All heavy atoms as an XYZ file, in Angstrom:
859
protein
N      79.027   -124.928   -135.924
C      78.633   -123.530   -135.918
C      79.064   -122.881   -134.606
O      78.827   -123.419   -133.550
C      77.093   -123.436   -136.043
C      76.577   -122.087   -135.760
S      74.753   -122.065   -135.818
C      74.531   -120.326   -136.101
N      79.667   -121.717   -134.745
C      80.090   -120.991   -133.547
C      78.921   -120.129   -133.023
O      78.138   -119.579   -133.794
C      81.269   -120.076   -133.839
C      82.557   -120.785   -134.189
C      83.681   -119.745   -134.391
C      82.948   -121.806   -133.147
N      78.822   -120.075   -131.697
C      77.887   -119.162   -131.041
C      78.718   -118.325   -130.091
O      79.876   -118.674   -129.751
C      76.741   -119.881   -130.324
C      77.294   -120.883   -129.284
C      75.846   -120.563   -131.354
C      76.200   -121.525   -128.425
N      78.158   -117.188   -129.639
C      78.920   -116.213   -128.917
C      78.227   -115.762   -127.645
O      77.000   -115.703   -127.563
C      79.157   -114.988   -129.815
C      79.866   -115.372   -131.096
C      79.180   -115.751   -132.222
C      81.270   -115.445   -131.109
C      79.850   -116.134   -133.368
C      81.946   -115.831   -132.238
C      81.226   -116.206   -133.358
O      81.890   -116.601   -134.486
N      79.059   -115.430   -126.625
C      78.585   -114.923   -125.353
C      79.386   -113.680   -125.029
O      80.596   -113.686   -125.169
C      78.792   -115.992   -124.278
C      78.411   -115.554   -122.885
C      76.931   -115.418   -122.749
C      76.536   -114.952   -121.317
N      75.167   -114.475   -121.264
N      78.674   -112.649   -124.582
C      79.332   -111.407   -124.133
C      79.300   -111.368   -122.619
O      78.229   -111.542   -122.018
C      78.632   -110.179   -124.722
C      78.660   -110.211   -126.259
C      79.254   -108.893   -124.205
C      77.788   -109.158   -126.941
N      80.454   -111.142   -122.039
C      80.548   -110.966   -120.580
C      81.203   -109.626   -120.287
O      82.055   -109.170   -121.067
C      81.430   -112.059   -119.956
C      80.718   -113.343   -119.644
C      81.155   -114.535   -120.208
C      79.678   -113.388   -118.730
C      80.512   -115.734   -119.883
C      79.052   -114.584   -118.397
C      79.478   -115.770   -118.987
N      80.847   -109.033   -119.169
C      81.597   -107.908   -118.625
C      82.888   -108.466   -118.084
O      82.934   -109.635   -117.650
C      80.776   -107.226   -117.568
C      79.558   -106.528   -118.121
C      78.558   -106.070   -117.036
N      77.407   -105.494   -117.646
C      76.299   -106.162   -117.974
N      76.199   -107.465   -117.710
N      75.276   -105.557   -118.533
N      83.949   -107.666   -118.064
C      85.266   -108.153   -117.639
C      85.241   -108.846   -116.271
O      85.806   -109.926   -116.088
C      86.278   -107.043   -117.672
N      84.569   -108.278   -115.223
C      84.544   -108.946   -113.939
C      83.843   -110.314   -113.982
O      84.247   -111.254   -113.288
C      83.803   -107.978   -113.030
C      83.945   -106.648   -113.671
C      83.971   -106.928   -115.163
N      82.811   -110.437   -114.815
C      82.105   -111.708   -114.964
C      83.035   -112.747   -115.603
O      83.098   -113.918   -115.183
C      80.838   -111.553   -115.820
C      79.798   -110.663   -115.182
C      78.748   -110.147   -116.168
O      78.936   -110.267   -117.408
O      77.750   -109.588   -115.681
N      83.770   -112.328   -116.628
C      84.725   -113.212   -117.320
C      85.838   -113.624   -116.363
O      86.210   -114.787   -116.326
C      85.255   -112.530   -118.562
C      86.382   -113.208   -119.269
C      87.565   -112.634   -119.637
C      86.456   -114.568   -119.699
N      88.342   -113.572   -120.270
C      87.697   -114.776   -120.347
C      85.585   -115.657   -119.632
C      88.079   -115.975   -120.891
C      85.982   -116.888   -120.182
C      87.232   -117.019   -120.782
N      86.349   -112.704   -115.595
C      87.410   -113.032   -114.644
C      86.945   -114.044   -113.597
O      87.654   -114.961   -113.252
C      87.961   -111.770   -113.954
C      88.763   -110.871   -114.907
C      89.953   -111.586   -115.557
O      90.599   -112.391   -114.877
O      90.175   -111.347   -116.765
N      85.720   -113.860   -113.095
C      85.152   -114.799   -112.119
C      84.964   -116.188   -112.754
O      85.250   -117.196   -112.123
C      83.846   -114.260   -111.578
N      84.508   -116.197   -113.977
C      84.316   -117.476   -114.717
C      85.675   -118.155   -114.878
O      85.809   -119.351   -114.590
C      83.654   -117.142   -116.043
C      83.481   -118.284   -117.008
C      83.553   -119.610   -116.626
C      83.222   -118.016   -118.346
C      83.358   -120.640   -117.529
C      83.049   -119.040   -119.267
C      83.123   -120.363   -118.844
N      86.677   -117.431   -115.307
C      88.001   -118.005   -115.507
C      88.568   -118.559   -114.194
O      89.136   -119.615   -114.150
C      88.955   -116.985   -116.091
C      88.672   -116.760   -117.568
C      89.615   -115.793   -118.204
N      90.975   -115.887   -117.714
C      91.933   -115.048   -118.008
N      91.694   -114.058   -118.808
N      93.141   -115.229   -117.527
N      88.373   -117.830   -113.121
C      88.880   -118.254   -111.820
C      88.197   -119.533   -111.320
O      88.845   -120.409   -110.779
C      88.744   -117.113   -110.802
N      86.890   -119.613   -111.521
C      86.098   -120.728   -111.047
C      86.133   -121.944   -112.009
O      85.900   -123.067   -111.583
C      84.654   -120.316   -110.788
N      86.365   -121.676   -113.284
C      86.336   -122.730   -114.276
C      84.952   -123.106   -114.755
O      84.808   -123.949   -115.622
N      83.960   -122.416   -114.211
C      82.570   -122.673   -114.616
C      81.710   -121.464   -114.202
O      82.129   -120.669   -113.338
C      82.013   -123.923   -113.990
C      82.020   -123.908   -112.481
C      81.595   -125.239   -111.889
O      81.502   -126.240   -112.585
N      81.355   -125.259   -110.601
N      80.550   -121.340   -114.808
C      79.647   -120.230   -114.445
C      78.227   -120.627   -114.773
O      77.967   -121.424   -115.664
C      80.031   -118.940   -115.201
O      79.179   -117.874   -114.708
C      79.864   -119.061   -116.709
N      77.293   -120.040   -114.020
C      75.892   -120.131   -114.308
C      75.435   -118.937   -115.156
O      74.283   -118.793   -115.458
C      75.074   -120.223   -113.042
C      75.275   -121.559   -112.347
O      75.366   -122.600   -113.032
O      75.326   -121.564   -111.095
N      76.419   -118.083   -115.492
C      76.134   -116.956   -116.374
C      76.138   -115.602   -115.687
O      76.470   -115.480   -114.501
N      75.742   -114.616   -116.449
C      75.623   -113.257   -115.985
C      74.266   -113.075   -115.250
O      73.453   -114.019   -115.249
C      75.713   -112.299   -117.174
N      74.068   -111.947   -114.597
C      72.810   -111.756   -113.869
C      71.552   -112.042   -114.702
O      70.602   -112.665   -114.201
C      72.882   -110.285   -113.424
C      74.344   -110.083   -113.217
C      75.012   -110.857   -114.342
N      71.528   -111.645   -115.963
C      70.367   -111.899   -116.801
C      70.168   -113.399   -117.024
O      69.037   -113.882   -117.056
C      70.454   -111.143   -118.150
C      71.579   -111.685   -119.052
C      69.143   -111.215   -118.911
N      71.248   -114.128   -117.115
C      71.137   -115.588   -117.281
C      70.562   -116.229   -116.026
O      69.712   -117.127   -116.104
C      72.553   -116.194   -117.558
C      73.179   -115.587   -118.812
O      72.468   -115.372   -119.819
O      74.419   -115.328   -118.754
N      71.073   -115.802   -114.858
C      70.574   -116.333   -113.592
C      69.075   -116.037   -113.427
O      68.303   -116.886   -113.016
C      71.351   -115.728   -112.434
C      72.861   -116.068   -112.418
C      73.564   -115.255   -111.320
C      73.077   -117.541   -112.202
N      68.652   -114.854   -113.811
C      67.245   -114.466   -113.728
C      66.373   -115.311   -114.645
O      65.265   -115.681   -114.288
C      67.076   -112.976   -114.047
N      66.873   -115.619   -115.848
C      66.089   -116.334   -116.829
C      66.183   -117.870   -116.727
O      65.384   -118.587   -117.338
C      66.471   -115.904   -118.254
C      66.014   -114.473   -118.553
O      65.189   -113.920   -117.820
O      66.508   -113.902   -119.579
N      67.187   -118.345   -116.010
C      67.323   -119.808   -115.816
C      68.067   -120.523   -116.923
O      68.015   -121.749   -116.983
N      68.739   -119.777   -117.778
C      69.561   -120.346   -118.841
C      70.593   -119.327   -119.267
O      70.440   -118.150   -118.965
C      68.708   -120.839   -120.052
C      67.846   -119.763   -120.660
C      68.363   -118.869   -121.593
C      66.514   -119.628   -120.289
C      67.564   -117.872   -122.147
C      65.694   -118.639   -120.844
C      66.236   -117.776   -121.759
N      71.618   -119.799   -119.955
C      72.665   -118.879   -120.431
C      72.357   -118.471   -121.871
O      72.198   -119.324   -122.747
C      74.052   -119.547   -120.303
C      74.299   -119.900   -118.818
C      75.149   -118.605   -120.835
C      75.605   -120.632   -118.569
N      72.296   -117.168   -122.063
C      72.002   -116.602   -123.379
C      73.247   -116.562   -124.281
O      74.305   -116.183   -123.835
C      71.545   -115.138   -123.224
C      70.247   -114.958   -122.484
N      69.070   -114.793   -123.150
C      69.957   -114.939   -121.175
C      68.082   -114.684   -122.273
N      68.614   -114.757   -121.054
N      73.053   -116.938   -125.515
C      74.098   -116.850   -126.541
C      73.508   -116.180   -127.777
O      72.281   -116.042   -127.876
C      74.638   -118.235   -126.954
C      75.426   -118.900   -125.881
C      74.803   -119.745   -124.973
C      76.785   -118.718   -125.772
C      75.524   -120.364   -123.981
C      77.516   -119.348   -124.785
C      76.890   -120.182   -123.890
N      74.363   -115.797   -128.698
C      73.943   -115.233   -129.967
C      74.723   -115.886   -131.101
O      75.883   -116.350   -130.882
C      74.203   -113.749   -130.028
O      73.507   -113.047   -129.027
N      74.147   -115.906   -132.264
C      74.895   -116.315   -133.461
C      75.710   -115.102   -133.913
O      75.557   -113.993   -133.388
C      73.954   -116.724   -134.603
O      73.192   -115.570   -134.987
C      73.008   -117.854   -134.179
N      76.585   -115.328   -134.875
C      77.380   -114.218   -135.429
C      76.476   -113.108   -135.939
O      76.730   -111.915   -135.757
C      78.330   -114.732   -136.526
N      75.355   -113.518   -136.605
C      74.444   -112.534   -137.178
C      73.684   -111.752   -136.102
O      73.207   -110.631   -136.334
C      73.459   -113.224   -138.102
N      73.539   -112.323   -134.908
C      72.759   -111.707   -133.821
C      73.616   -110.930   -132.847
O      73.091   -110.117   -132.059
C      72.014   -112.790   -133.056
C      71.004   -113.523   -133.869
C      70.561   -114.875   -133.247
O      71.308   -115.448   -132.409
N      69.386   -115.349   -133.617
N      74.932   -111.143   -132.814
C      75.789   -110.626   -131.755
C      75.817   -109.097   -131.679
O      75.784   -108.542   -130.582
C      77.199   -111.207   -131.913
N      75.920   -108.432   -132.792
C      75.995   -106.976   -132.782
C      74.711   -106.371   -132.204
O      74.747   -105.424   -131.397
C      76.275   -106.442   -134.175
N      73.582   -106.891   -132.574
C      72.313   -106.407   -132.028
C      72.195   -106.699   -130.530
O      71.734   -105.842   -129.756
C      71.115   -107.024   -132.751
C      69.803   -106.424   -132.332
C      68.589   -107.030   -133.055
O      68.761   -107.736   -134.066
O      67.470   -106.771   -132.601
N      72.691   -107.846   -130.111
C      72.708   -108.196   -128.658
C      73.547   -107.152   -127.898
O      73.174   -106.652   -126.877
C      73.250   -109.608   -128.440
O      72.334   -110.546   -129.053
C      73.443   -109.923   -126.988
N      74.765   -106.871   -128.434
C      75.626   -105.902   -127.798
C      74.957   -104.513   -127.723
O      74.988   -103.867   -126.698
C      76.960   -105.801   -128.544
N      74.322   -104.093   -128.814
C      73.699   -102.773   -128.857
C      72.522   -102.708   -127.882
O      72.280   -101.699   -127.219
C      73.237   -102.457   -130.286
N      71.748   -103.774   -127.786
C      70.554   -103.802   -126.933
C      70.909   -103.914   -125.457
O      70.293   -103.251   -124.630
C      69.640   -104.930   -127.379
C      68.372   -105.047   -126.588
C      67.465   -106.134   -127.101
C      66.281   -106.318   -126.155
N      65.030   -105.997   -126.724
N      71.798   -104.781   -125.102
C      72.053   -105.104   -123.701
C      73.319   -104.518   -123.122
O      73.490   -104.532   -121.880
C      72.090   -106.629   -123.530
C      70.798   -107.287   -123.898
N      69.656   -107.205   -123.121
C      70.440   -108.050   -124.977
C      68.673   -107.857   -123.672
N      69.129   -108.403   -124.804
N      74.229   -104.014   -123.969
C      75.499   -103.490   -123.472
C      75.848   -102.126   -124.102
O      77.029   -101.776   -124.212
C      76.635   -104.489   -123.799
C      76.420   -105.855   -123.215
C      75.847   -106.877   -123.950
C      76.853   -106.159   -121.908
C      75.657   -108.139   -123.418
C      76.667   -107.413   -121.357
C      76.070   -108.400   -122.088
N      74.842   -101.388   -124.512
C      75.072   -100.096   -125.179
C      75.944    -99.180   -124.298
O      75.673    -98.982   -123.133
C      73.733    -99.408   -125.460
N      77.037    -98.693   -124.920
C      77.909    -97.758   -124.241
C      78.821    -98.356   -123.209
O      79.597    -97.633   -122.581
N      78.802    -99.672   -123.037
C      79.640   -100.320   -122.021
C      81.002   -100.704   -122.616
O      81.072   -101.361   -123.640
C      78.995   -101.585   -121.476
C      77.899   -101.344   -120.518
C      77.458   -102.569   -119.765
O      78.320   -103.251   -119.175
O      76.265   -102.894   -119.813
N      82.052   -100.310   -121.912
C      83.410   -100.723   -122.264
C      83.778   -101.905   -121.391
O      83.040   -102.260   -120.494
C      84.369    -99.577   -122.067
N      84.919   -102.528   -121.686
C      85.378   -103.613   -120.848
C      84.652   -104.893   -121.038
O      84.491   -105.693   -120.087
N      84.176   -105.168   -122.245
C      83.453   -106.405   -122.526
C      84.395   -107.439   -123.148
O      85.403   -107.075   -123.760
C      82.267   -106.146   -123.474
C      81.242   -105.147   -122.977
C      80.170   -104.969   -124.027
C      80.615   -105.621   -121.666
N      84.012   -108.685   -123.004
C      84.778   -109.802   -123.572
C      83.796   -110.680   -124.362
O      82.705   -110.972   -123.899
C      85.437   -110.618   -122.471
C      86.189   -111.806   -123.064
C      86.375   -109.771   -121.626
N      84.220   -111.046   -125.569
C      83.433   -111.909   -126.442
C      84.008   -113.304   -126.377
O      85.199   -113.526   -126.582
C      83.461   -111.383   -127.879
C      82.682   -112.177   -128.895
C      81.173   -112.036   -128.675
C      83.054   -111.754   -130.324
N      83.152   -114.286   -126.093
C      83.568   -115.712   -126.072
C      82.934   -116.420   -127.259
O      81.785   -116.124   -127.640
C      83.092   -116.393   -124.803
C      83.384   -115.737   -123.468
C      82.871   -116.626   -122.347
C      84.867   -115.501   -123.334
N      83.692   -117.372   -127.858
C      83.159   -118.176   -128.940
C      83.104   -119.632   -128.446
O      84.036   -120.112   -127.791
C      84.032   -118.056   -130.172
N      82.040   -120.313   -128.836
C      81.838   -121.706   -128.461
C      81.307   -122.472   -129.660
O      80.601   -121.879   -130.528
C      80.867   -121.846   -127.313
C      81.269   -121.134   -126.021
C      80.695   -119.768   -125.989
C      80.819   -121.935   -124.846
N      81.587   -123.745   -129.731
C      81.045   -124.594   -130.776
C      79.671   -125.091   -130.304
O      79.587   -125.810   -129.279
C      81.978   -125.784   -131.058
C      81.463   -126.764   -132.051
C      81.073   -126.190   -133.410
O      81.938   -125.500   -134.032
O      79.901   -126.355   -133.866
N      78.622   -124.736   -131.036
C      77.266   -125.064   -130.608
C      77.075   -126.596   -130.435
O      76.540   -127.041   -129.413
C      76.234   -124.516   -131.586
N      77.505   -127.352   -131.396
C      77.301   -128.822   -131.338
C      77.993   -129.443   -130.149
O      77.500   -130.455   -129.605
C      77.744   -129.438   -132.636
C      76.821   -129.153   -133.811
C      77.262   -129.866   -135.089
O      78.042   -130.801   -135.020
O      76.750   -129.431   -136.125
N      79.107   -128.888   -129.714
C      79.850   -129.468   -128.590
C      79.086   -129.328   -127.261
O      79.451   -130.003   -126.315
C      81.225   -128.826   -128.498
N      78.110   -128.434   -127.218
C      77.372   -128.209   -125.980
C      76.282   -129.257   -125.774
O      75.684   -129.321   -124.686
C      76.794   -126.782   -125.964
C      77.857   -125.704   -125.999
C      77.209   -124.329   -126.136
C      78.748   -125.731   -124.764
N      76.042   -130.053   -126.758
C      75.097   -131.185   -126.624
C      73.644   -130.801   -126.454
O      73.248   -129.673   -126.791
N      72.850   -131.703   -125.879
C      71.393   -131.482   -125.809
C      70.972   -130.414   -124.845
O      69.818   -130.001   -124.853
C      70.853   -132.854   -125.387
C      72.004   -133.540   -124.725
C      73.244   -133.035   -125.398
N      71.885   -129.921   -124.005
C      71.555   -128.834   -123.096
C      71.412   -127.494   -123.812
O      70.894   -126.519   -123.231
C      72.602   -128.701   -121.979
N      71.828   -127.419   -125.070
C      71.684   -126.202   -125.871
C      70.372   -126.317   -126.678
O      70.166   -127.246   -127.459
C      72.861   -126.039   -126.858
C      72.844   -124.696   -127.615
C      73.186   -123.542   -126.691
C      73.789   -124.751   -128.795
N      69.504   -125.357   -126.418
C      68.202   -125.322   -127.109
C      68.108   -124.026   -127.939
O      68.588   -122.987   -127.520
C      67.054   -125.289   -126.078
C      67.127   -126.357   -124.998
C      66.765   -127.692   -125.507
C      66.736   -128.694   -124.334
N      66.942   -130.031   -124.765
N      67.507   -124.153   -129.099
C      67.276   -123.000   -129.950
C      65.827   -122.577   -129.760
O      64.905   -123.322   -130.052
C      67.550   -123.381   -131.416
C      69.011   -123.620   -131.644
C      69.689   -124.774   -131.380
C      69.972   -122.693   -132.114
N      71.025   -124.597   -131.695
C      71.222   -123.335   -132.128
C      69.895   -121.360   -132.521
C      72.385   -122.700   -132.563
C      71.070   -120.724   -132.937
C      72.284   -121.396   -132.956
N      65.684   -121.374   -129.194
C      64.319   -120.903   -128.812
C      64.045   -119.522   -129.357
O      64.966   -118.714   -129.493
C      64.201   -120.913   -127.275
C      64.430   -122.295   -126.721
C      64.449   -122.327   -125.190
O      65.103   -121.483   -124.560
O      63.847   -123.261   -124.645
N      62.774   -119.233   -129.640
C      62.413   -117.913   -130.179
C      62.679   -116.807   -129.142
O      62.431   -116.982   -127.960
C      60.918   -118.017   -130.442
C      60.532   -119.463   -130.313
C      61.617   -120.135   -129.534
N      63.192   -115.684   -129.643
C      63.395   -114.513   -128.795
C      63.061   -113.291   -129.615
O      62.024   -113.245   -130.253
C      64.859   -114.508   -128.278
O      65.019   -113.512   -127.296
N      63.982   -112.316   -129.667
C      63.728   -111.043   -130.376
C      63.107   -111.300   -131.777
O      63.722   -111.943   -132.591
C      65.037   -110.262   -130.542
C      65.543   -109.619   -129.320
C      66.632   -108.596   -129.653
N      67.724   -109.105   -130.460
C      68.930   -109.483   -129.981
N      69.133   -109.462   -128.699
N      69.851   -109.906   -130.789
N      61.934   -110.765   -131.953
C      61.313   -110.833   -133.278
C      61.023   -112.234   -133.754
O      60.847   -112.458   -134.950
N      61.014   -113.204   -132.832
C      60.734   -114.586   -133.211
C      61.958   -115.352   -133.712
O      61.865   -116.524   -134.024
N      63.119   -114.665   -133.789
C      64.324   -115.348   -134.249
C      64.760   -116.375   -133.207
O      64.560   -116.199   -132.006
C      65.444   -114.331   -134.443
N      65.355   -117.462   -133.687
C      65.826   -118.494   -132.780
C      67.193   -118.137   -132.223
O      68.107   -117.799   -132.965
C      65.902   -119.839   -133.502
C      64.592   -120.446   -133.969
C      64.841   -121.770   -134.699
C      63.620   -120.634   -132.824
N      67.317   -118.191   -130.898
C      68.571   -117.906   -130.193
C      68.997   -119.137   -129.436
O      68.155   -119.886   -128.901
C      68.367   -116.737   -129.219
C      68.423   -115.403   -129.841
C      67.356   -114.911   -130.574
C      69.531   -114.579   -129.672
C      67.393   -113.654   -131.145
C      69.573   -113.317   -130.217
C      68.503   -112.856   -130.965
N      70.314   -119.368   -129.324
C      70.796   -120.485   -128.573
C      70.808   -120.185   -127.047
O      71.320   -119.123   -126.641
C      72.237   -120.677   -129.070
C      72.613   -119.382   -129.710
C      71.360   -118.670   -130.079
N      70.191   -121.083   -126.278
C      70.124   -120.982   -124.837
C      70.662   -122.243   -124.204
O      70.250   -123.356   -124.596
C      68.672   -120.776   -124.386
C      68.042   -119.532   -124.879
N      66.683   -119.404   -125.091
C      68.574   -118.326   -125.236
C      66.402   -118.175   -125.533
N      67.541   -117.531   -125.623
N      71.561   -122.106   -123.268
C      72.198   -123.263   -122.634
C      71.592   -123.514   -121.254
O      71.582   -122.626   -120.398
C      73.720   -123.021   -122.480
C      74.515   -124.190   -121.918
C      74.467   -125.383   -122.858
C      75.956   -123.764   -121.664
N      71.095   -124.718   -121.056
C      70.453   -125.139   -119.811
C      71.389   -126.016   -118.986
O      71.021   -127.106   -118.578
C      69.136   -125.848   -120.111
C      68.057   -124.905   -120.590
C      67.916   -124.585   -121.949
C      67.184   -124.306   -119.692
C      66.938   -123.742   -122.369
C      66.201   -123.432   -120.125
C      66.084   -123.156   -121.475
O      65.114   -122.292   -121.900
N      72.545   -125.544   -118.763
C      73.505   -126.161   -117.849
C      74.593   -125.148   -117.567
O      74.671   -124.097   -118.229
C      74.111   -127.447   -118.418
C      75.051   -127.276   -119.585
C      75.953   -128.471   -119.761
N      76.732   -128.535   -120.962
C      77.888   -127.886   -121.138
N      78.397   -127.086   -120.237
N      78.561   -128.049   -122.271
N      75.462   -125.475   -116.613
C      76.610   -124.596   -116.350
C      77.499   -124.526   -117.564
O      77.677   -125.496   -118.289
C      77.435   -125.166   -115.196
C      77.049   -124.590   -113.926
C      78.048   -124.871   -112.854
N      77.438   -124.278   -111.694
C      77.449   -124.771   -110.510
N      78.156   -125.852   -110.265
N      76.826   -124.165   -109.536
N      78.065   -123.365   -117.761
C      79.071   -123.166   -118.794
C      80.430   -123.474   -118.205
O      80.753   -122.961   -117.163
C      78.975   -121.729   -119.325
C      79.948   -121.350   -120.449
C      79.710   -122.235   -121.676
C      79.761   -119.893   -120.792
N      81.179   -124.336   -118.887
C      82.510   -124.725   -118.408
C      83.579   -123.979   -119.190
O      83.418   -123.740   -120.406
C      82.692   -126.220   -118.550
C      81.595   -127.099   -117.900
C      81.861   -128.543   -118.173
C      81.502   -126.828   -116.396
N      84.674   -123.687   -118.542
C      85.761   -123.016   -119.222
C      86.244   -123.832   -120.415
O      86.575   -123.264   -121.467
C      86.923   -122.755   -118.227
C      87.956   -121.726   -118.680
C      87.334   -120.399   -119.028
C      88.997   -121.541   -117.599
N      86.229   -125.116   -120.314
C      86.640   -126.001   -121.414
C      85.710   -125.891   -122.635
O      86.082   -126.303   -123.724
C      86.775   -127.428   -120.947
C      85.506   -128.024   -120.488
C      85.682   -129.189   -119.520
O      86.565   -129.115   -118.670
O      84.937   -130.155   -119.637
N      84.505   -125.338   -122.443
C      83.569   -125.159   -123.581
C      84.005   -124.000   -124.480
O      83.608   -123.910   -125.642
C      82.159   -124.821   -123.048
C      81.498   -125.970   -122.303
O      81.724   -127.136   -122.656
O      80.707   -125.642   -121.368
N      84.804   -123.083   -123.955
C      85.146   -121.834   -124.641
C      86.309   -122.107   -125.626
O      87.389   -122.584   -125.228
C      85.571   -120.730   -123.640
C      86.008   -119.469   -124.384
C      84.422   -120.452   -122.684
N      86.087   -121.804   -126.890
C      87.102   -121.949   -127.916
C      88.104   -120.807   -127.880
O      89.315   -120.996   -128.003
C      86.495   -122.028   -129.309
C      85.607   -123.240   -129.604
C      85.008   -123.108   -130.964
C      86.365   -124.518   -129.461
N      87.589   -119.578   -127.757
C      88.445   -118.407   -127.656
C      87.690   -117.272   -126.988
O      86.469   -117.267   -126.932
C      89.043   -118.007   -129.006
C      88.097   -117.754   -130.161
C      87.901   -118.596   -131.223
C      87.308   -116.585   -130.429
N      87.011   -118.022   -132.097
C      86.629   -116.804   -131.627
C      87.069   -115.415   -129.737
C      85.753   -115.855   -132.196
C      86.195   -114.479   -130.276
C      85.546   -114.716   -131.487
N      88.505   -116.319   -126.529
C      87.929   -115.073   -125.994
C      88.698   -113.905   -126.660
O      89.895   -114.017   -126.926
C      88.051   -115.010   -124.481
C      89.503   -115.022   -123.989
O      90.100   -116.120   -123.930
O      90.001   -113.950   -123.663
N      87.999   -112.814   -126.857
C      88.585   -111.591   -127.441
C      87.981   -110.396   -126.750
O      86.799   -110.387   -126.398
C      88.260   -111.477   -128.926
C      88.663   -112.632   -129.834
C      90.098   -112.538   -130.256
N      90.440   -113.560   -131.231
C      90.708   -114.851   -130.999
N      90.629   -115.312   -129.776
N      91.027   -115.673   -131.977
N      88.751   -109.324   -126.612
C      88.153   -108.069   -126.121
C      87.087   -107.599   -127.105
O      87.204   -107.844   -128.319
C      89.334   -107.120   -126.097
C      90.576   -107.903   -126.296
C      90.150   -109.194   -126.932
N      86.090   -106.953   -126.588
C      85.036   -106.389   -127.419
C      85.012   -104.878   -127.196
O      84.224   -104.374   -126.394
C      83.668   -107.040   -127.087
C      82.516   -106.738   -128.012
C      82.835   -107.145   -129.448
C      81.241   -107.416   -127.519
N      85.944   -104.188   -127.831
C      86.076   -102.733   -127.554
C      84.893   -101.939   -128.047
O      84.181   -102.327   -128.977
C      87.370   -102.360   -128.323
C      87.468   -103.383   -129.383
C      86.861   -104.653   -128.858
N      84.724   -100.805   -127.434
C      83.668    -99.865   -127.794
C      84.254    -98.838   -128.739
O      85.207    -98.158   -128.415
C      83.134    -99.172   -126.506
C      81.927    -98.283   -126.662
C      80.744    -99.051   -127.259
C      81.544    -97.701   -125.299
N      83.681    -98.801   -129.944
C      84.115    -97.836   -130.957
C      83.181    -96.655   -131.006
O      82.229    -96.549   -130.242
N      83.413    -95.781   -131.990
C      82.609    -94.580   -132.128
C      81.135    -94.877   -132.430
O      80.260    -94.148   -132.051
C      83.190    -93.701   -133.247
N      80.893    -95.998   -133.146
C      79.507    -96.324   -133.502
C      79.060    -97.658   -132.935
O      78.235    -98.361   -133.509
C      79.355    -96.316   -135.016
O      80.267    -97.235   -135.622
N      79.581    -98.035   -131.794
C      79.188    -99.290   -131.136
C      80.368   -100.185   -130.936
O      81.526    -99.792   -131.105
N      80.113   -101.383   -130.548
C      81.163   -102.368   -130.252
C      81.830   -102.852   -131.540
O      81.152   -103.000   -132.565
C      80.625   -103.513   -129.431
C      80.201   -103.071   -128.058
N      78.913   -102.715   -127.768
C      80.909   -102.885   -126.922
C      78.823   -102.331   -126.524
N      80.046   -102.421   -125.965
N      83.117   -103.096   -131.464
C      83.899   -103.531   -132.622
C      84.154   -105.019   -132.473
O      84.935   -105.453   -131.612
C      85.202   -102.745   -132.732
C      86.001   -103.223   -133.922
C      84.947   -101.267   -132.762
N      83.506   -105.796   -133.316
C      83.612   -107.276   -133.304
C      84.798   -107.731   -134.122
O      85.189   -107.072   -135.088
C      82.304   -107.900   -133.826
C      81.207   -107.850   -132.841
C      80.450   -106.716   -132.678
C      80.914   -108.955   -132.034
C      79.429   -106.653   -131.730
C      79.886   -108.894   -131.087
C      79.160   -107.743   -130.973
N      85.377   -108.861   -133.748
C      86.510   -109.383   -134.506
C      86.108   -109.688   -135.944
O      84.964   -110.112   -136.212
C      86.856   -110.698   -133.772
C      86.197   -110.662   -132.464
C      85.026   -109.715   -132.623
N      87.026   -109.496   -136.860
C      86.755   -109.838   -138.250
C      86.665   -111.349   -138.417
O      87.248   -112.089   -137.668
C      87.864   -109.283   -139.160
C      87.831   -107.785   -139.261
C      88.761   -107.254   -140.340
O      89.021   -107.987   -141.307
O      89.205   -106.133   -140.195
N      85.854   -111.744   -139.372
C      85.770   -113.163   -139.693
C      84.868   -113.975   -138.808
O      84.934   -115.225   -138.826
N      83.987   -113.302   -138.023
C      83.051   -114.100   -137.221
C      82.165   -114.869   -138.140
O      81.669   -114.303   -139.116
C      82.237   -113.184   -136.287
C      83.004   -112.752   -135.089
S      82.052   -111.650   -133.979
C      80.583   -112.573   -133.639
N      81.935   -116.122   -137.851
C      81.079   -116.943   -138.711
C      79.805   -117.292   -138.028
O      79.693   -117.376   -136.851
C      81.828   -118.192   -139.141
C      82.530   -118.896   -138.031
C      83.302   -120.119   -138.464
O      84.443   -119.977   -138.911
O      82.731   -121.204   -138.386
């Protein structure tokens, strides 16, 4: 199963340069790296990145992250994937721009 992480462009660039990250400021504050499923990603973008351009969407294989990935209740009691370790560049399957359209962010077709 793929899970997704949204980064601002400078956060993504810093991650790529370092080869690892402890996440965005919200991740550092909460003590884990936040991810979303395909079904949760649009709501995450709308809630936390409304009106922001210059975003990047990363896809990762949930099972490959091992036991450090926990599924925990969040918005409305839904289970969200949270990573309790550093995120490594090698964990990322792909990255895509997440452009801002007229009615919100435009996600790549075929997200699963």
